[in-house]
MDTraj code that builds the backbone (N, CA, C; nanometers):
import mdtraj as md
import numpy as np

residues = "UNK UNK UNK UNK UNK UNK UNK UNK UNK UNK UNK UNK UNK UNK UNK UNK UNK UNK UNK UNK UNK UNK UNK UNK UNK UNK UNK UNK UNK UNK UNK UNK UNK UNK UNK UNK UNK UNK UNK UNK UNK UNK UNK UNK UNK UNK UNK UNK UNK UNK UNK UNK UNK UNK UNK UNK UNK UNK UNK UNK UNK UNK UNK UNK UNK UNK UNK UNK UNK UNK UNK UNK UNK UNK UNK UNK UNK UNK UNK UNK UNK UNK UNK UNK UNK UNK UNK UNK UNK UNK UNK UNK UNK UNK UNK UNK UNK UNK UNK UNK UNK UNK UNK UNK UNK UNK UNK UNK UNK UNK UNK UNK UNK UNK UNK UNK UNK UNK UNK UNK UNK UNK UNK UNK UNK UNK UNK UNK UNK UNK UNK UNK UNK UNK UNK UNK UNK UNK UNK UNK UNK UNK UNK UNK UNK UNK UNK UNK UNK UNK UNK UNK UNK UNK UNK UNK UNK UNK UNK UNK UNK UNK UNK UNK UNK UNK UNK UNK UNK UNK UNK UNK UNK UNK UNK UNK UNK UNK UNK UNK UNK UNK UNK UNK UNK UNK UNK UNK UNK UNK UNK UNK UNK UNK UNK UNK UNK UNK UNK UNK UNK UNK UNK UNK UNK UNK UNK UNK UNK UNK UNK UNK UNK UNK UNK".split()
xyz = np.array([
    [7.7067, 9.3129, 7.1286],
    [7.8189, 9.3386, 7.2130],
    [7.9269, 9.4207, 7.1425],
    [7.9361, 9.3983, 7.0062],
    [8.0330, 9.4721, 6.9302],
    [8.0058, 9.6170, 6.9276],
    [7.8757, 9.6569, 6.9407],
    [7.8385, 9.8010, 6.9406],
    [7.8795, 9.8651, 7.0697],
    [7.8938, 9.7875, 7.1781],
    [7.9334, 9.8387, 7.3082],
    [8.0842, 9.8627, 7.3162],
    [8.1595, 9.7625, 7.2710],
    [8.3071, 9.7714, 7.2740],
    [8.3632, 9.8439, 7.1602],
    [8.4812, 9.9089, 7.1697],
    [8.5470, 9.9713, 7.0565],
    [8.5861, 9.8684, 6.9506],
    [8.6345, 9.9136, 6.8376],
    [8.6854, 9.8221, 6.7356],
    [8.8094, 9.7519, 6.7930],
    [8.8470, 9.6415, 6.7353],
    [8.9595, 9.5561, 6.7907],
    [9.0898, 9.6339, 6.8072],
    [9.1260, 9.7195, 6.7083],
    [9.2489, 9.7961, 6.7170],
    [9.2448, 9.8909, 6.8340],
    [9.1364, 9.9646, 6.8499],
    [9.1230, 10.0576, 6.9577],
    [9.1138, 9.9814, 7.0957],
    [9.0519, 9.8731, 7.0977],
    [9.0419, 9.7917, 7.2222],
    [9.1808, 9.7415, 7.2607],
    [9.2651, 9.7017, 7.1640],
    [9.3985, 9.6575, 7.1892],
    [9.4835, 9.7659, 7.2558],
    [9.4672, 9.8938, 7.2049],
    [9.5365, 10.0063, 7.2611],
    [9.4937, 10.0292, 7.4061],
    [9.3624, 10.0187, 7.4274],
    [9.3088, 10.0388, 7.5598],
    [9.3601, 9.9357, 7.6562],
    [9.3590, 9.8074, 7.6186],
    [9.4034, 9.6978, 7.7033],
    [9.5550, 9.7137, 7.7310],
    [9.6311, 9.7506, 7.6305],
    [9.7799, 9.7675, 7.6511],
    [9.8078, 9.8794, 7.7472],
    [9.7352, 9.9904, 7.7304],
    [9.7573, 10.1044, 7.8214],
    [9.7167, 10.0669, 7.9626],
    [9.6035, 9.9925, 7.9771],
    [9.5596, 9.9506, 8.1072],
    [9.6584, 9.8608, 8.1755],
    [9.7130, 9.7687, 8.1003],
    [9.8185, 9.6757, 8.1545],
    [9.9386, 9.7536, 8.2105],
    [9.9830, 9.8525, 8.1346],
    [10.0941, 9.9318, 8.1828],
    [10.0588, 10.0080, 8.3079],
    [9.9420, 10.0675, 8.3093],
    [9.9004, 10.1455, 8.4278],
    [9.8767, 10.0502, 8.5429],
    [9.8280, 9.9289, 8.5211],
    [9.8005, 9.8299, 8.6258],
    [9.9255, 9.7852, 8.6982],
    [10.0414, 9.7906, 8.6286],
    [10.1619, 9.7437, 8.6877],
    [10.2317, 9.8503, 8.7753],
    [10.1795, 9.9672, 8.7725],
    [10.2305, 10.0799, 8.8535],
    [10.1715, 10.0625, 8.9952],
    [10.2590, 10.0520, 9.0987],
    [10.2114, 10.0374, 9.2351],
    [10.1188, 10.1517, 9.2775],
    [10.0106, 10.1193, 9.3468],
    [9.9217, 10.2131, 9.4075],
    [9.8770, 10.1648, 9.5403],
    [9.7939, 10.2450, 9.6122],
    [9.7515, 10.2045, 9.7428],
    [9.6775, 10.0705, 9.7491],
    [9.6018, 10.0410, 9.6403],
    [9.5312, 9.9154, 9.6402],
    [9.6274, 9.7987, 9.6339],
    [9.7240, 9.8039, 9.5399],
    [9.8221, 9.6967, 9.5268],
    [9.9046, 9.6804, 9.6510],
    [9.9477, 9.7878, 9.7108],
    [10.0295, 9.7782, 9.8339],
    [9.9513, 9.7165, 9.9460],
    [9.8174, 9.7501, 9.9578],
    [9.7343, 9.6927, 10.0634],
    [9.7155, 9.5450, 10.0398],
    [9.6897, 9.5025, 9.9218],
    [9.6708, 9.3618, 9.8883],
    [9.7934, 9.2786, 9.9253],
    [9.9123, 9.3260, 9.8858],
    [10.0337, 9.2606, 9.9174],
    [10.0593, 9.2522, 10.0690],
    [10.0359, 9.3615, 10.1363],
    [10.0553, 9.3660, 10.2810],
    [9.9651, 9.2678, 10.3551],
    [9.8345, 9.2643, 10.3154],
    [9.7413, 9.1746, 10.3822],
    [9.7767, 9.0283, 10.3545],
    [9.8223, 8.9982, 10.2341],
    [9.8588, 8.8601, 10.2037],
    [9.9868, 8.8202, 10.2791],
    [10.0777, 8.9131, 10.2897],
    [10.2030, 8.8818, 10.3610],
    [10.1774, 8.8664, 10.5115],
    [10.1009, 8.9571, 10.5679],
    [10.0887, 8.9606, 10.7095],
    [9.9796, 8.8689, 10.7668],
    [9.8821, 8.8309, 10.6853],
    [9.7683, 8.7478, 10.7310],
    [9.7521, 8.6194, 10.6507],
    [9.7713, 8.6326, 10.5231],
    [9.7553, 8.5153, 10.4360],
    [9.6809, 8.5447, 10.3091],
    [9.6835, 8.4486, 10.2120],
    [9.6237, 8.4669, 10.0805],
    [9.4693, 8.4950, 10.0915],
    [9.4019, 8.4288, 10.1919],
    [9.2597, 8.4551, 10.2085],
    [9.2349, 8.6051, 10.2381],
    [9.3196, 8.6570, 10.3210],
    [9.3071, 8.8031, 10.3534],
    [9.3278, 8.8915, 10.2234],
    [9.4211, 8.8477, 10.1435],
    [9.4424, 8.9177, 10.0176],
    [9.3159, 8.9106, 9.9293],
    [9.2515, 8.7987, 9.9270],
    [9.1264, 8.7840, 9.8470],
    [9.0149, 8.8699, 9.9056],
    [9.0042, 8.8768, 10.0381],
    [8.9047, 8.9644, 10.0988],
    [8.9303, 9.1110, 10.0672],
    [9.0594, 9.1477, 10.0711],
    [9.0988, 9.2795, 10.0369],
    [9.0651, 9.3112, 9.8893],
    [9.0817, 9.2173, 9.8007],
    [9.0521, 9.2367, 9.6615],
    [8.8983, 9.2501, 9.6452],
    [8.8222, 9.1788, 9.7291],
    [8.6782, 9.1908, 9.7195],
    [8.6347, 9.3312, 9.7634],
    [8.6975, 9.3878, 9.8678],
    [8.6657, 9.5264, 9.9033],
    [8.7058, 9.6250, 9.7961],
    [8.8206, 9.6043, 9.7313],
    [8.8560, 9.6914, 9.6234],
    [8.7577, 9.6761, 9.5018],
    [8.7140, 9.5561, 9.4792],
    [8.6138, 9.5362, 9.3737],
    [8.4839, 9.6113, 9.3992],
    [8.4385, 9.6160, 9.5267],
    [8.3223, 9.6895, 9.5608],
    [8.3494, 9.8402, 9.5449],
    [8.4677, 9.8828, 9.5828],
    [8.5041, 10.0222, 9.5567],
    [8.5038, 10.0583, 9.4084],
    [8.5515, 9.9632, 9.3240],
    [8.5494, 9.9835, 9.1835],
    [8.4052, 10.0022, 9.1294],
    [8.3102, 9.9241, 9.1835],
    [8.1723, 9.9360, 9.1430],
    [8.1159, 10.0702, 9.1804],
    [8.1608, 10.1208, 9.2977],
    [8.1159, 10.2494, 9.3429],
    [8.1664, 10.3588, 9.2485],
    [8.2920, 10.3436, 9.2042],
    [8.3484, 10.4482, 9.1142],
    [8.2801, 10.4405, 8.9795],
    [8.2528, 10.3216, 8.9278],
    [8.1841, 10.3067, 8.8010],
    [8.0415, 10.3656, 8.8068],
    [7.9755, 10.3391, 8.9204],
    [7.8485, 10.3979, 8.9347],
    [7.8494, 10.5504, 8.9482],
    [7.9479, 10.6017, 9.0170],
    [7.9658, 10.7477, 9.0261],
    [7.9954, 10.8062, 8.8869],
    [8.0800, 10.7352, 8.8089],
    [8.1055, 10.7840, 8.6759],
    [7.9830, 10.7858, 8.5886],
    [7.9049, 10.6770, 8.5922],
    [7.7816, 10.6676, 8.5143],
    [7.6782, 10.7755, 8.5497],
    [7.6775, 10.8137, 8.6785],
    [7.5787, 10.9102, 8.7246],
    [7.6330, 11.0544, 8.7269],
    [7.7538, 11.0705, 8.6769],
    [7.8086, 11.2054, 8.6610],
    [7.8767, 11.2594, 8.7816],
    [7.9134, 11.1800, 8.8803],
    [7.9770, 11.2331, 8.9988],
    [8.1180, 11.2806, 8.9636],
    [8.1846, 11.2172, 8.8713],
    [8.3154, 11.2645, 8.8253],
    [8.3086, 11.4081, 8.7720],
    [8.2036, 11.4362, 8.6996],
    [8.1876, 11.5695, 8.6462],
    [8.1660, 11.6699, 8.7597],
    [8.0934, 11.6305, 8.8633],
    [8.0689, 11.7161, 8.9822],
    [8.2019, 11.7482, 9.0497],
    [8.2860, 11.6415, 9.0653],
    [8.4160, 11.6615, 9.1300],
    [8.5000, 11.7607, 9.0522],
    [8.4954, 11.7490, 8.9186],
    [8.5744, 11.8391, 8.8350],
    [8.5210, 11.9812, 8.8383],
    [8.3882, 11.9939, 8.8523],
    [8.3232, 12.1251, 8.8404],
    [8.3290, 12.1988, 8.9821],
    [8.3206, 12.1235, 9.0887],
    [8.3234, 12.1833, 9.2232],
    [8.4467, 12.1347, 9.3016],
    [8.5552, 12.2068, 9.2929],
    [8.6785, 12.1622, 9.3560],
    [8.6668, 12.1385, 9.5032],
    [8.5737, 12.2041, 9.5763],
    [8.5635, 12.1821, 9.7183],
    [8.5218, 12.0375, 9.7502],
    [8.4395, 11.9789, 9.6620],
    [8.4028, 11.8410, 9.6804],
    [8.5265, 11.7452, 9.6661],
    [8.6057, 11.7837, 9.5655],
    [8.7285, 11.7058, 9.5404],
    [8.8212, 11.7180, 9.6634],
    [8.8369, 11.8412, 9.7181],
    [8.9208, 11.8623, 9.8330],
    [8.8753, 11.7864, 9.9540],
    [8.7449, 11.7867, 9.9796],
    [8.6910, 11.7148, 10.0963],
    [8.7211, 11.5621, 10.0834],
    [8.7004, 11.5084, 9.9656],
    [8.7202, 11.3659, 9.9435],
    [8.8692, 11.3281, 9.9527],
    [8.9565, 11.4117, 9.8955],
    [9.0951, 11.3730, 9.8954],
    [9.1566, 11.3923, 10.0343],
    [9.1104, 11.4889, 10.1153],
    [9.1618, 11.5047, 10.2478],
    [9.1095, 11.3866, 10.3393],
    [8.9902, 11.3463, 10.3161],
    [8.9383, 11.2338, 10.3903],
    [9.0177, 11.1074, 10.3533],
    [9.0458, 11.0909, 10.2222],
    [9.1231, 10.9756, 10.1786],
    [9.2662, 10.9803, 10.2353],
    [9.3275, 11.0933, 10.2324],
    [9.4638, 11.1098, 10.2912],
    [9.4655, 11.0751, 10.4388],
    [9.3634, 11.1242, 10.5125],
    [9.3611, 11.1024, 10.6561],
    [9.3468, 10.9495, 10.6831],
    [9.2622, 10.8840, 10.6014],
    [9.2426, 10.7409, 10.6214],
    [9.3692, 10.6615, 10.5864],
    [9.4399, 10.6976, 10.4840],
    [9.5668, 10.6340, 10.4479],
    [9.6679, 10.6473, 10.5582],
    [9.6771, 10.7688, 10.6168],
    [9.7718, 10.7951, 10.7272],
    [9.7349, 10.7127, 10.8463],
    [9.6064, 10.7073, 10.8759],
    [9.5612, 10.6203, 10.9870],
    [9.5997, 10.4776, 10.9707],
    [9.5783, 10.4243, 10.8472],
    [9.6200, 10.2860, 10.8217],
    [9.7709, 10.2633, 10.8297],
    [9.8493, 10.3679, 10.7863],
    [9.9936, 10.3567, 10.7941],
    [10.0340, 10.3457, 10.9401],
    [9.9864, 10.4292, 11.0243],
    [10.0254, 10.4270, 11.1637],
    [9.9733, 10.2969, 11.2313],
    [9.8551, 10.2518, 11.1912],
    [9.8021, 10.1246, 11.2503],
    [9.8887, 10.0059, 11.2154],
    [9.9400, 10.0045, 11.0942],
    [10.0281, 9.8939, 11.0512],
    [10.1515, 9.8886, 11.1361],
    [10.2117, 10.0061, 11.1557],
    [10.3377, 10.0102, 11.2331],
    [10.3046, 9.9689, 11.3810],
    [10.1940, 10.0170, 11.4336],
    [10.1590, 9.9864, 11.5750],
    [10.1319, 9.8378, 11.5933],
    [10.0754, 9.7757, 11.4914],
    [10.0370, 9.6355, 11.5056],
    [10.1350, 9.5346, 11.4358],
    [10.2423, 9.5851, 11.3922],
    [10.3507, 9.5006, 11.3337],
    [10.3094, 9.4226, 11.2113],
    [10.2478, 9.4954, 11.1162],
    [10.2203, 9.4276, 10.9879],
    [10.0911, 9.3555, 10.9809],
    [9.9996, 9.3773, 11.0730],
    [9.8679, 9.3179, 11.0666],
    [9.8539, 9.1911, 11.1444],
    [9.9504, 9.1563, 11.2283],
    [9.9338, 9.0302, 11.3047],
    [9.8126, 9.0340, 11.4028],
    [9.7730, 9.1550, 11.4357],
    [9.6559, 9.1648, 11.5265],
    [9.5280, 9.1111, 11.4586],
    [9.5299, 9.0939, 11.3267],
    [9.4122, 9.0472, 11.2566],
    [9.4179, 8.8995, 11.2274],
    [9.5036, 8.8250, 11.2914],
    [9.5171, 8.6831, 11.2602],
    [9.3943, 8.6051, 11.3132],
    [9.3052, 8.6739, 11.3811],
    [9.1786, 8.6030, 11.4203],
    [9.1055, 8.5500, 11.3013],
    [9.1374, 8.5996, 11.1832],
    [9.0719, 8.5498, 11.0615],
    [9.1007, 8.3990, 11.0421],
    [9.2140, 8.3538, 11.0932],
    [9.2458, 8.2096, 11.0871],
    [9.1510, 8.1207, 11.1710],
    [9.0955, 8.1894, 11.2718],
    [9.0028, 8.1156, 11.3605],
    [8.8577, 8.1256, 11.3114],
    [8.8409, 8.1924, 11.1997],
    [8.7036, 8.2015, 11.1413],
    [8.6221, 8.3125, 11.1988],
    [8.6830, 8.4041, 11.2722],
    [8.6097, 8.5123, 11.3319],
    [8.5616, 8.6077, 11.2204],
    [8.4374, 8.6493, 11.2284],
    [8.3838, 8.7361, 11.1186],
    [8.4248, 8.8774, 11.1244],
    [8.4395, 8.9354, 11.2437],
    [8.4702, 9.0779, 11.2519],
    [8.5966, 9.1134, 11.1769],
    [8.7110, 9.0458, 11.1971],
    [8.8272, 9.0839, 11.1163],
    [8.8076, 9.0715, 10.9629],
    [8.7234, 8.9807, 10.9200],
    [8.6961, 8.9708, 10.7728],
    [8.6302, 9.0990, 10.7263],
    [8.5302, 9.1428, 10.8053],
    [8.4600, 9.2678, 10.7696],
    [8.5538, 9.3838, 10.7795],
    [8.6450, 9.3845, 10.8725],
    [8.7400, 9.4920, 10.8890],
    [8.8337, 9.4981, 10.7689],
    [8.8834, 9.3846, 10.7247],
    [8.9675, 9.3844, 10.6046],
    [8.8907, 9.4363, 10.4830],
    [8.7710, 9.3904, 10.4665],
    [8.6853, 9.4312, 10.3492],
    [8.6623, 9.5821, 10.3566],
    [8.6269, 9.6314, 10.4787],
    [8.5944, 9.7736, 10.4908],
    [8.7165, 9.8581, 10.4614],
    [8.8351, 9.8187, 10.5126],
    [8.9564, 9.8987, 10.4943],
    [8.9853, 9.9091, 10.3425],
    [8.9763, 9.7969, 10.2734],
    [9.0018, 9.7971, 10.1283],
    [8.9039, 9.8840, 10.0532],
    [8.7757, 9.8752, 10.0969],
    [8.6655, 9.9539, 10.0310],
    [8.6956, 10.1001, 10.0472],
    [8.7232, 10.1454, 10.1728],
    [8.7427, 10.2868, 10.1981],
    [8.8699, 10.3374, 10.1340],
    [8.9769, 10.2540, 10.1297],
    [9.0980, 10.2978, 10.0662],
    [9.0736, 10.3308, 9.9204],
    [8.9923, 10.2498, 9.8552],
    [8.9555, 10.2713, 9.7139],
    [8.8605, 10.3877, 9.6900],
    [8.7524, 10.3877, 9.7669],
    [8.6458, 10.4874, 9.7478],
    [8.6884, 10.6237, 9.7823],
    [8.7745, 10.6414, 9.8859],
    [8.8151, 10.7755, 9.9327],
    [8.9297, 10.8307, 9.8522],
    [8.9596, 10.7713, 9.7412],
    [9.0644, 10.8293, 9.6492],
    [8.9955, 10.8903, 9.5297],
    [8.9719, 11.0205, 9.5327],
    [8.8984, 11.0864, 9.4207],
    [8.9730, 11.0820, 9.2912],
    [9.1079, 11.0522, 9.2980],
    [9.1863, 11.0511, 9.1731],
    [9.1428, 10.9320, 9.0838],
    [9.0824, 10.8276, 9.1465],
    [9.0411, 10.7192, 9.0662],
    [8.9278, 10.7550, 8.9734],
    [8.8217, 10.8162, 9.0254],
    [8.7100, 10.8536, 8.9343],
    [8.7510, 10.9650, 8.8408],
    [8.8384, 11.0549, 8.8830],
    [8.8820, 11.1600, 8.7905],
    [8.9725, 11.1037, 8.6813],
    [9.0523, 11.0031, 8.7175],
    [9.1378, 10.9372, 8.6142],
    [9.0466, 10.8654, 8.5119],
    [8.9483, 10.7942, 8.5620],
    [8.8544, 10.7293, 8.4747],
    [8.7845, 10.8249, 8.3837],
    [8.7459, 10.9422, 8.4401],
    [8.6798, 11.0440, 8.3677],
    [8.7695, 11.1005, 8.2527],
    [8.8980, 11.1057, 8.2756],
    [8.9965, 11.1556, 8.1740],
    [9.0358, 11.0493, 8.0809],
    [9.0449, 10.9245, 8.1236],
    [9.1041, 10.8171, 8.0442],
    [8.9980, 10.7464, 7.9542],
    [8.8900, 10.7029, 8.0156],
    [8.7921, 10.6265, 7.9454],
    [8.7238, 10.6944, 7.8247],
    [8.6886, 10.8233, 7.8360],
    [8.6222, 10.8909, 7.7250],
    [8.7052, 10.8969, 7.5974],
    [8.8357, 10.8831, 7.6126],
    [8.9182, 10.8802, 7.4901],
    [8.8858, 10.7619, 7.3973],
    [8.8202, 10.6624, 7.4530],
    [8.7803, 10.5461, 7.3741],
    [8.6314, 10.5379, 7.3563],
    [8.5646, 10.6483, 7.3811],
    [8.4172, 10.6578, 7.3638],
    [8.3830, 10.7743, 7.2746],
    [8.3861, 10.7589, 7.1430],
    [8.3582, 10.8746, 7.0542],
    [8.2092, 10.9130, 7.0633],
    [8.1786, 11.0409, 7.0271],
    [8.0400, 11.0831, 7.0349],
    [7.9462, 10.9947, 6.9466],
    [8.0064, 10.9326, 6.8412],
    [7.9236, 10.8540, 6.7504],
    [7.8896, 10.7171, 6.8039],
    [7.9387, 10.6823, 6.9228],
    [7.9081, 10.5515, 6.9814],
    [7.7612, 10.5332, 6.9974],
    [7.7123, 10.4078, 6.9722],
    [7.5685, 10.3800, 6.9839],
    [7.5148, 10.4052, 7.1201],
    [7.5905, 10.3587, 7.2197],
    [7.5500, 10.3739, 7.3633],
    [7.6674, 10.4187, 7.4414],
    [7.7005, 10.5463, 7.4488],
    [7.8237, 10.5914, 7.5180],
    [7.8331, 10.5470, 7.6604],
    [7.7220, 10.5509, 7.7372],
    [7.7282, 10.5157, 7.8775],
    [7.7608, 10.3685, 7.8959],
    [7.6973, 10.2836, 7.8102],
    [7.7226, 10.1395, 7.8199],
    [7.8706, 10.1101, 7.7814],
    [7.9200, 10.1817, 7.6834],
    [8.0628, 10.1616, 7.6421],
    [8.1558, 10.2053, 7.7581],
    [8.1203, 10.3198, 7.8144],
    [8.2048, 10.3729, 7.9291],
    [8.2065, 10.2669, 8.0440],
    [8.0908, 10.2130, 8.0772],
    [8.0897, 10.1151, 8.1827],
    [8.1626, 9.9830, 8.1460],
    [8.1429, 9.9419, 8.0210],
    [8.2127, 9.8202, 7.9759],
    [8.3622, 9.8393, 7.9861],
    [8.4188, 9.9515, 7.9370],
    [8.5579, 9.9788, 7.9477],
    [8.6030, 9.9855, 8.0922],
    [8.5187, 10.0423, 8.1765],
    [8.5514, 10.0547, 8.3212],
    [8.5667, 9.9138, 8.3812],
    [8.4754, 9.8243, 8.3450],
    [8.4837, 9.6862, 8.3984],
    [8.6115, 9.6162, 8.3466],
    [8.6433, 9.6354, 8.2197],
    [8.7686, 9.5796, 8.1676],
    [8.8912, 9.6375, 8.2412],
    [8.8851, 9.7668, 8.2614],
    [8.9999, 9.8346, 8.3303],
    [9.0253, 9.7745, 8.4673],
    [8.9194, 9.7600, 8.5465],
    [8.9328, 9.7046, 8.6848],
    [8.9616, 9.5528, 8.6757],
    [8.9019, 9.4863, 8.5849],
    [8.9300, 9.3401, 8.5751],
    [9.0759, 9.3120, 8.5494],
    [9.1364, 9.3908, 8.4654],
    [9.2842, 9.3762, 8.4373],
    [9.3619, 9.4045, 8.5633],
    [9.3204, 9.5055, 8.6346],
    [9.3920, 9.5404, 8.7612],
    [9.3829, 9.4234, 8.8604],
    [9.2650, 9.3630, 8.8707],
    [9.2513, 9.2466, 8.9579],
    [9.3339, 9.1327, 8.9134],
    [9.3371, 9.1079, 8.7819],
    [9.4152, 8.9949, 8.7282],
    [9.5646, 9.0139, 8.7570],
    [9.6060, 9.1374, 8.7666],
    [9.7476, 9.1656, 8.8067],
    [9.7709, 9.1448, 8.9540],
    [9.6739, 9.1912, 9.0346],
    [9.6971, 9.1824, 9.1816],
    [9.6749, 9.0426, 9.2377],
    [9.5929, 8.9605, 9.1763],
    [9.5633, 8.8284, 9.2266],
    [9.6879, 8.7407, 9.2360],
    [9.7732, 8.7259, 9.1362],
    [9.8975, 8.6454, 9.1478],
    [9.9927, 8.7091, 9.2523],
    [9.9937, 8.8438, 9.2610],
    [10.0785, 8.9073, 9.3594],
    [10.0331, 8.8678, 9.4997],
    [9.9024, 8.8618, 9.5197],
    [9.8482, 8.8155, 9.6506],
    [9.8855, 8.6732, 9.6767],
    [9.8811, 8.5858, 9.5761],
    [9.9156, 8.4457, 9.5965],
    [10.0638, 8.4306, 9.6295],
    [10.1506, 8.5008, 9.5613],
    [10.2971, 8.4914, 9.5895],
    [10.3230, 8.5445, 9.7329],
    [10.2586, 8.6599, 9.7623],
    [10.2780, 8.7146, 9.8984],
    [10.2325, 8.6176, 10.0080],
    [10.1180, 8.5499, 9.9811],
    [10.0670, 8.4540, 10.0768],
    [10.1631, 8.3370, 10.0974],
    [10.2277, 8.2968, 9.9900],
    [10.3256, 8.1880, 9.9999],
    [10.4457, 8.2282, 10.0907],
    [10.4750, 8.3569, 10.0928],
    [10.5883, 8.4064, 10.1712],
    [10.5553, 8.4251, 10.3187],
    [10.4259, 8.4153, 10.3492],
    [10.3816, 8.4431, 10.4911],
    [10.4455, 8.3489, 10.5935],
    [10.4539, 8.2131, 10.5666],
    [10.5140, 8.1285, 10.6690],
    [10.6594, 8.1696, 10.6989],
    [10.7358, 8.2117, 10.5994],
    [10.8675, 8.2561, 10.6227],
    [10.8705, 8.3830, 10.7097],
    [10.7787, 8.4758, 10.6778],
    [10.7713, 8.5945, 10.7587],
    [10.7369, 8.5683, 10.9046],
    [10.6431, 8.4748, 10.9222],
    [10.6055, 8.4405, 11.0571],
    [10.7185, 8.3847, 11.1372],
    [10.8149, 8.3177, 11.0682],
    [10.9306, 8.2602, 11.1350],
    [11.0398, 8.3657, 11.1553],
    [11.0170, 8.4829, 11.0927],
    [11.1157, 8.5925, 11.1055],
    [11.0419, 8.7212, 11.1375],
    [11.0027, 8.7433, 11.2640],
    [10.9198, 8.8494, 11.3037],
    [10.9801, 8.9907, 11.2650],
    [11.1109, 8.9996, 11.2649],
    [11.1728, 9.1281, 11.2249],
    [11.1457, 9.1616, 11.0779],
    [11.1437, 9.0567, 10.9980],
    [11.1145, 9.0789, 10.8584],
    [10.9688, 9.1234, 10.8359],
    [10.8777, 9.0632, 10.9170],
    [10.7386, 9.0964, 10.9120],
    [10.7193, 9.2426, 10.9508],
    [10.7871, 9.2828, 11.0572],
    [10.7768, 9.4238, 11.1027],
    [10.8421, 9.5126, 10.9949],
    [10.9456, 9.4683, 10.9298],
    [11.0067, 9.5437, 10.8300],
    [10.9141, 9.5746, 10.7115],
    [10.8394, 9.4692, 10.6693],
    [10.7433, 9.4951, 10.5584],
    [10.6301, 9.5834, 10.6018],
    [10.5959, 9.5830, 10.7317],
    [10.4963, 9.6794, 10.7843],
    [10.5413, 9.8208, 10.7709],
    [10.6708, 9.8426, 10.8043],
    [10.7216, 9.9782, 10.7902],
    [10.7312, 10.0206, 10.6452],
    [10.7710, 9.9280, 10.5563],
    [10.7765, 9.9620, 10.4116],
    [10.6403, 9.9943, 10.3601],
    [10.5410, 9.9130, 10.3936],
    [10.4062, 9.9390, 10.3511],
    [10.3505, 10.0702, 10.4003],
    [10.3799, 10.0975, 10.5303],
    [10.3337, 10.2238, 10.5922],
    [10.4006, 10.3407, 10.5218],
    [10.5252, 10.3290, 10.4841],
    [10.5952, 10.4325, 10.4132],
    [10.5272, 10.4630, 10.2776],
    [10.4890, 10.3563, 10.2073],
    [10.4167, 10.3754, 10.0806],
    [10.2802, 10.4465, 10.0994],
    [10.2048, 10.3975, 10.1997],
    [10.0783, 10.4583, 10.2280],
    [10.0911, 10.6054, 10.2673],
    [10.1925, 10.6374, 10.3422],
    [10.2116, 10.7770, 10.3765],
    [10.2474, 10.8588, 10.2525],
    [10.3260, 10.7976, 10.1635],
    [10.3556, 10.8729, 10.0376],
    [10.2344, 10.8957, 9.9534],
    [10.1478, 10.7955, 9.9446],
    [10.0191, 10.8145, 9.8681],
    [9.9332, 10.9212, 9.9362],
    [9.9322, 10.9208, 10.0709],
    [9.8517, 11.0206, 10.1442],
    [9.9049, 11.1615, 10.1197],
    [10.0363, 11.1801, 10.1277],
    [10.0924, 11.3099, 10.1019],
    [10.0766, 11.3507, 9.9568],
    [10.0745, 11.2586, 9.8616],
    [10.0468, 11.2895, 9.7257],
    [9.9065, 11.3412, 9.7053],
    [9.8123, 11.2810, 9.7781],
    [9.6727, 11.3295, 9.7760],
    [9.6618, 11.4714, 9.8271],
    [9.7288, 11.4950, 9.9434],
    [9.7230, 11.6263, 10.0061],
    [9.7849, 11.7354, 9.9163],
    [9.9010, 11.6982, 9.8550],
    [9.9746, 11.7968, 9.7752],
    [9.9134, 11.8135, 9.6333],
    [9.8284, 11.7220, 9.5936],
    [9.7737, 11.7256, 9.4572],
    [9.6941, 11.8490, 9.4342],
    [9.7054, 11.9036, 9.3141],
    [9.6318, 12.0282, 9.2768],
    [9.4862, 11.9923, 9.2489],
    [9.4008, 12.0924, 9.2561],
    [9.2607, 12.0721, 9.2200],
    [9.2509, 12.0471, 9.0695],
    [9.1422, 11.9740, 9.0349],
    [9.1188, 11.9479, 8.8903],
    [9.0779, 12.0752, 8.8158],
])
top = md.Topology()
chain = top.add_chain()
for i, resn in enumerate(residues, 1):
    res = top.add_residue(resn, chain, resSeq=i)
    for name in ("N", "CA", "C"):
        top.add_atom(name, md.element.get_by_symbol(name[0]), res)
traj = md.Trajectory(xyz[None], top)
């Protein structure tokens, strides 16, 4: 295992940098908080599961060289980022239209379709963001020297640690947001307000994707 991971000093630098990056709000964090506030902690967990599946897709893409393809063929990057921006905008408008996700409260009745919908939305939000795999392509290799015994294994191990730290940060946020849900349900205007705030953040992320330059 020691041959796969960097030396302790380098690993500490990696973990510290990942913690700092993980505390910066992004579409995944905003979505987890919104789902936990509007629907409940269970919905936040389902959203985290969708994000986890998206993380596996990104790690697989990185291992099979998809990140290099995105960097080499800008048209692929453009197609993916425009699709991601369109999906984020659609989600933003849907949140405003449905008042913070209250239309999905069927999850409380054990209905399966809303569960899959929550999972799918989180998965697509993560997968359709090409900046994730490009960021991993730029960030992770800094901790994978050419002399590494198994560069691909180390890259994947660091990727797992990177996403695990992100989930460890988002999980308590989902729990706290879920605790606030009863208060929000008693104050519909506040619930609608958080829907508008979340929609605003999602639109900002979408516009950032559209305005972003090619790699």
